[in-house]
N, C-alpha and C positions, 0 to 999 in steps of 0.2 A: 256185031250182036246177035241177038240169036230173037225172033220174037216174042220169046219167054218174058226176059232180061230185059227187052225195051221198053214191052207192057208196065214190069215192075221199073224200069225210072223212071217211064212218066207215070204212072197212078202214084207214085213214092210221092213226089212236090203235091200233090192232089191232097196225098193222107194226110200230108206233114202240116199241110195249111188245115186241115180240115182238124186237126189234132190239135194244132196250135189253136184257133178258133175256139177249140173245144176251152182249151184250157185258159185262153183270154176272157172267154166267157163267165168259162167260172171265178175266175179270179176277180175280175168283175163285181161278178154276181156277193160273191166275198167280203170285196173292197164295198158294196155297195151295204152288206149286210152288218159289217165292220162298225160305216157310217152312220148308219140309223140308230144301230144300237148306241155310236156313241151321243147322239146326239138325244137319245130320248134319256142316256144318263144324266146331259146337257139339261136336260129340261128336268130333271129330278131335283139336279140337283139349285137349278135358280128358283125350281117350286119353294124349298129348305130356305133357301137362302130370304126370298120377299118373307117367305110364314118367319123365320128366327128374327126379322126387319120389324113383323107386324106386332110380335111378342113378345120382345122391344120394345115396344114402343109403351106398348100397352104398362108396362111394368113401372118405365121413366110418369107415363099420365096420370096411375095409380102410385105412385113417391110421388107426385107433384101433388097429386089432390088432399095424402098424409099430411105432409108437407103445411100446406094452405090453412089445411082445419089444424092445425097444433097453433100455424103462428094466429092463426083469429081465437084458439080460445087463451090464446099469450094477450092478445088485445086487451079482451075483456078484462081479462086477471089484471094486466096492469092499470086498467082506468077504476076495477075496481079496488086496488091498493092505492092510487092518488085519490080515491072519494075519501079511505080511510083517513090518507094520510093529512089533506084539506081538513078534514071535522077533529085531526087531533090536535093541528096546529090550531083551528079554532075552540079550541077546550079550553088548551093552552092561552089563549087570550083572554078568557075570561075569566 
């Protein structure tokens, strides 16, 4: 082998490993970037889910309050009507 081809043979493996390291680093940084982006997306999705749950709970609490108010109004109406019925019964007895 000539000294030039010998030098190429010796330098090729190191060049290849440098290229592989560069590719590996690029692949790793691309993988890290993709992982970071996926993590950001997951964080945003979790935030949206929690907000949706908070909104849903607020909506349910509002509906509960309305139902309780309606129930209380109906209780008052029932008491008033029962009083009216009792008054009418007394009128009939006398």
